[in-house]
C-alpha positions in Angstrom: 67.9 142.4 121.4 66.7 144.9 118.7 62.9 145.0 118.2 61.8 143.5 114.9 60.5 146.8 113.6 64.1 148.2 113.9 65.9 145.3 112.1 65.5 144.1 108.6 67.2 141.8 106.1 66.6 141.2 102.4 68.1 138.4 100.1 68.1 138.6 96.3 69.6 135.9 94.0 70.6 136.1 90.4 70.0 133.7 87.6 72.9 131.6 86.3 75.7 133.5 84.6 78.0 131.9 82.2 81.4 131.0 83.8 80.3 132.5 87.2 77.2 130.6 88.4 74.7 132.5 90.5 75.2 135.5 92.9 73.3 136.3 96.1 73.0 139.9 97.3 72.2 140.4 101.1 71.5 143.6 102.8 70.7 144.0 106.6 70.1 146.9 109.0 69.7 147.3 112.8 68.7 150.7 114.3 69.7 150.8 117.9 68.7 154.4 118.6 68.6 157.7 116.8 72.1 158.4 115.9 73.3 154.8 115.9 72.7 152.0 113.4 74.5 149.0 112.0 74.4 147.9 108.4 75.8 144.8 106.7 76.0 144.1 102.9 77.1 140.9 101.2 77.5 139.4 97.9 78.0 135.7 97.6 79.0 133.9 94.5 79.2 130.3 93.6 82.9 130.8 93.4 83.7 131.6 97.0 86.8 133.6 96.0 84.5 136.3 94.4 82.3 136.7 97.5 82.7 139.7 99.8 81.0 141.4 102.7 81.2 144.7 104.7 79.8 145.8 108.1 79.4 149.5 108.7 78.5 151.0 112.2 77.2 154.6 111.9 77.2 156.8 115.0 77.2 160.5 115.7 77.0 162.6 118.8 73.7 162.8 120.3 72.8 166.4 119.4 69.5 167.7 118.5 68.8 166.7 114.9 65.4 167.2 113.3 63.7 163.9 113.1 63.0 164.3 109.3 66.7 164.5 108.6 67.5 161.1 110.3 67.6 158.1 107.9 64.9 155.6 108.1 65.2 151.9 108.2 63.6 151.8 104.8 66.1 154.3 103.3 69.1 152.5 104.9 67.8 149.2 103.5 67.6 150.7 100.0 71.1 152.1 100.4 72.6 148.8 101.5 70.9 146.9 98.6 72.2 149.3 96.1 75.6 149.0 97.7 75.4 145.2 97.6 74.4 145.3 94.1 77.3 147.5 93.2 79.7 145.1 95.0 78.2 142.3 92.8 78.9 144.3 89.6 82.3 145.1 90.7 83.2 141.5 91.3 81.6 140.3 88.0 83.5 143.1 86.2 86.8 141.8 87.5 85.9 138.5 86.0 84.0 139.5 82.8 83.6 143.1 81.8 81.2 142.5 79.0 78.8 140.4 81.2 78.9 143.0 84.0 78.0 145.8 81.4 75.2 143.7 80.0 73.8 142.8 83.5 73.9 146.4 84.6 72.1 147.5 81.5 69.4 144.7 81.9 68.7 145.6 85.6 71.0 143.2 87.4 69.1 140.0 86.8 68.1 139.7 90.5 65.1 138.1 91.9 63.8 138.8 95.3 63.4 139.6 98.1 63.5 135.9 98.8 61.5 134.2 101.6 63.1 131.9 104.1 62.0 129.1 101.8 63.8 130.6 98.8 67.0 131.1 100.8 66.9 127.5 102.1 66.4 126.3 98.4 69.4 128.4 97.3 71.4 126.8 100.1 70.3 123.4 99.3 71.0 123.8 95.6 74.7 123.7 96.5 75.5 126.7 94.5 76.8 128.7 97.5 78.2 125.8 99.5 78.1 126.8 103.2 78.5 130.5 102.6 74.9 131.4 103.5 75.0 129.6 106.9 78.5 131.1 107.5 76.8 134.4 107.9 75.4 133.3 111.2 78.9 133.3 112.7 79.7 136.8 111.4 76.5 138.9 111.5 75.5 141.2 114.3 72.2 142.1 112.7 69.2 140.7 114.6 66.9 140.2 111.6 69.7 138.2 109.7 70.4 136.0 112.8 66.7 135.3 113.3 66.2 134.7 109.5 69.1 132.1 109.3 68.7 130.5 112.7 66.1 127.9 111.6 68.4 126.8 108.8 71.5 126.3 110.8 71.1 122.5 110.8 70.6 122.2 107.1 73.1 119.8 105.5 75.9 121.2 103.4 75.3 119.9 99.8 78.2 118.1 98.1 78.2 118.5 94.3 80.0 116.5 91.7 79.7 117.9 88.2 80.6 115.8 85.2 80.4 117.1 81.7 79.4 114.9 78.8 80.9 115.8 75.4 79.1 114.1 72.4 
């Protein structure tokens, strides 16, 4: 098990976007030892077909490298958050170029980092169906597992949307 100080996760959620719903950006990092770390980046959308994720394991030969040249947990988290956000813009751009451009110019429309309460509320809103909890079955990041574990028994909301035309 990775010590807490060597593992971190952050969740950010967008406001509602026309014809897309909401997006959630997730970044997570585990540092195993100098020269080996694992990062994961996800972007979840209300439309599951737009959601995406990637896991990257970085390793290099254990040679003498000055400590100040090694990445820090903080710098890797920043990196993964920027990467997750770029994944979000790429997916939105595929769906709506104008909206992607506007969001990028306005700073992304993301709120966070979310607390466990905020992530549970996002799950219970039904906007992301079971996608948030599905990460438990995929992730290898200690902080992400520990963050989501208390939520694993939350119900999966079912939504029925009806539009009224006057």
